[in-house]
Structures are given as structure tokens and as C-alpha cells.
C-alpha positions, 0 to 999 in steps of 0.5 A: 872484505872483497865480497862485501865491497863487491856487494856494495858496488852491485847494490849501488848499480841496482839502486842507481839503475832503478832511480834512473828509470823512474823518469823523475826530472828533478831526480835525474838532474840531481843525479847528473849533478852528483855524477858531474861533481864526482867526475870533476873531483877525479879530474882534479887529482888526475892531472897532478897524478899523471905528472907526478907519477911520470916525473918521480919515476923518471927521476928515480930510475933515470940512473940505471937501465931499469927504466929503459927495460920497463918502457920497452916492455910496456911499449911492445905490449901496447903495440901488440895488444892494440894491433890485435884489437884492430885485427879483431875488429877487422875480422868482425867487420868482414864477417858481419858486413855492416853494408851501407847507410840509407842516404836519407838518414845521412841527409837528416844528420846534415840538418841536425844542428847539434850533430853538425856542431860536434862534427865541426869540432874535429881538427882539420888534419892528423898533423894538427892532432900531433901538434897539439900534443907537443907543448909550447909552454908549461901552463896550457897543457895543465889547464887543458888537461892535455895528457900527452903533453903533460907526459912529455913535460913530466918526463923531460923534468924527471930526466933532468932531475935524475941527471942534475940530482947527482951533483946538486943537493937542491935538486935531490931536495926537490925530488923528495918534495915532489915525492911527498906531494905525490903521496898527498895526492894518493891520500886524496885518491883513497878518499875518493875511492872510499866514496865510489859507491855514491858515484856508482849510484849517480853514474848508473842512474844517469845511464839508465835515464839516457837509455830510457830516453831511447837510442835509435840504432836503425841502419847502423845496428850491424856497425854497432854490433861489430864495434861492441863485439870486438871490444867484448872479444878483446876484453874477455878473450884476447886480453886474458889470453895475453895474460895467461901466455905471460904467466898471469891470471887475467880473470883474477886481475879483472876481479882485483881491478874491478873499481877502476873498470867501473870508474872507466865505464861511467866516466868514459875517460881513462885519464880521469880514471887513472887515480883509481887505477893506480891506487887499485893496482897497488892495493888489490893487485899488489903491483910494485908502486914504482911499476904501477906509478910509471906504467899506468900513467904511460899506458893511459896516454899510449895504450888504447885497445878500444880506441884502435878497434873503433878507429879501424871499424869506423874508418872502414865503415865511413869509407865504404859509405863514401865512394867519393873518397876513391878508396877501394877496401881490398884486404891489403888496404884494410890491413894498412888501415889496421896499422894506421888505427894502431898508430893513431890510437897510441897518440890519442888522448885519454879523454871522453870522445877522444877517439871520435874526434881523432876518427873525424880528423882521419876521415876529413884527411881522406875525403870521407863523408863526415855526416856518417859520424853524425849518424853514429853520434847518438849511440857513441855514448855506449860505445865510448863507455865500453871502449874506455873500460877496455882501454883501462883493462888493457892498461891493467893487463900490461901492468900486471905482466910487466910487474911479474916480469920485473922482480928487481926494485931499483935503488931510489924507486918509490 
């Protein structure tokens, strides 16, 4: 059955790529429609899945110390893998040395209305990014898809249910109703996974059409090599090694989690991919449901290996091309930026272009030349795809490692 499934996905990729290279405008528009519709369907279930997973996990496990141990393991693995991802990016940055961009290319970006519109969307400061994660009401985070704020709300309500449920039958009834609602959404997720080949055809066609239109790398070729090279090393070497050192076969986990990794690659959103990630972890990886449904939504918001590497390499690249900001890239300074990139990645939202706008915020704060980000923009689609797949892959690795090291099943866990 697994080989049959893999064959279907491979066929879908080939068919989609072939359709995308035909250059037929009506067909391209139809594939864009199918891809958008499929992504919207997953976005529909993603927000409730995040909220219900965190809420029911906290409500079920809040009475004992198991939740604290699981969270500590997850957070420790997140910091470790994200920091290593940034270090890998730093090593490649020093080794390859992207150099500086032709000023004429930067001036051309300044005259590009679309690029300037993207740059203007960046928050003014990192503090503004942090404040956006703190909810000021119950409704807005769910309407805007603010994943980090949703996690904070859900965790708070879950803890309240765990505490009040000891004394209130009404609260215990509410807990059961929320657990039932969670099962309903997982039923919807299974249906979407069944239709995944249709989405793969559309996503592959969409990507092939974009690449056929041509992506000009020009003078930022070395920069792109550093970013993608760091992601590939982290994906195929560092994370499998991390699993191996914890007694887990990383490449086996990679095969088991292939649907989630494919979904992440094409949607460019770890939040939109979350329903597939959780369902696949339970079905293929055989992760304990109470582990998968707590760790994966949590990792979706704080575990961003690809983002850490992108923030670090892009920040160093912009600083090197911005002498006006007055920062000298000595080794201690670059190591300090590794730490900054790790901390920022932990607070980044798992949405398309989240890392891009967060990096814009950082560079605005230090006085960097934001036009450099405009030069990067045309190629960012490919970067975003790869780093999102890496983000989800690192989530899967942490889930597998913590699941293996947490054999007990606390009372009340789903």
C-alpha cells in the first residue's frame, strides 16, 4: 500500500510538472484555481486543528507533570536544532562568501512598484512583531490566522479546563465535547489527505509554470546557494543525525512523513500543512496521539529550522551590502546574529513569507538597506518552499524523538 501511494504521488508530480511546462494560459489559470482551493481547504481545518490540539492536550495532561516534561523536551530540541541550522548557514556564508550586489540592481528594485509594495508591508520593529503575537481579544487571532496567538489562547483555556475540571462536571462535559469536535476535524483531514494527489498535480503545475517564466538570480546566485545549501545539509544530514543520536531512524521517519513534507513544499506554510502532519504522524509514524497532537502544533509555532537559517544568512547578506548601518561582520558579531536568528525564528508565524517579513523587520531596526530584500524577492518562492519543508521535517523529527523517549500514557490523554 505504501509503494502504491508513493507511485501515485510520483505520477502526480510528473503529470503536474508536464502540464505546467505546456504554457497554456487557461490551463495555468485552472491549476492556480485548484491549488488555491486545495490550500484554502487545509487552511480551513488548520486553525481549528491547532486550537483544539493544544487545548485538549493541556486540558488532559495538566494534572500531572508529563506535560511539563514533554514541553521541556520539545523546547530543548527546538532551540538546539534551530541554532545548529543557523550555524550551518553561517559556515556556508563564510565559506562561499556571497560578496556584494551591483548597485545598479538595487536601484532597479527601488523603481519596482511591486517590490516596494512588498517591502512596505514589513512591521516597523521586532517589538511590533512580538506584540502582534499577544492577543487582545478572542476573535481576531482566529480571523487572521495568527497561529502564535491562537496557541496562547488555547493553552490558557486548556489549563483552565484542567484546573476547573477537577471540581466542575460542566467543565468536564465541555472537555469531552471539545475532544469530540477534534475527532470531527481529523475526519475531515483524512478526506483531504485522500485527495492529496489532486493537490500535488495542481501545485506541481503551478510551480513548473512559474519556473518556465524564468527566475533571474544574477548577482545573488551565491547567496541563494548558501541558503538552499544550508537547508539541504540540515534536511538530509543534520536532522537525520539528530534522530540517530536519539535512537530513531531519521530516513525511515522521512519516508513515513512524505505526505506532510510534500504538502509543506507546495503550500509554503507549516500552519496549513499541520493537519496532514498530525494525521500522518499518527497513521504512518505510529506516534502516540496525545504526543503528536501536542508537539506538532507547538512545533508549528516555535520550531523553524529553515527560518533560522534564512534570517541569519539574509541578515548577514543585507548588513554586508549596507555599510551605512555601521555593523562590522566579525566572528563574534556573526555568532551573536546566530542567536538572534534562532530567537526570532522561534517566534515566527508558520505562514507563507513569514521569515521574509520578519527579516525585513530586523533589517529596518538596524538601518540596513531594505532594497536588498527586494532583490531577493523574485527567487524567494523557491527558498520559501524548501525552508518550509525543512521546518515541517524538523517538527517530525522532534515528534519522533520525544515520542520514543516518552513511553507512558498519562491518564486522560487522547
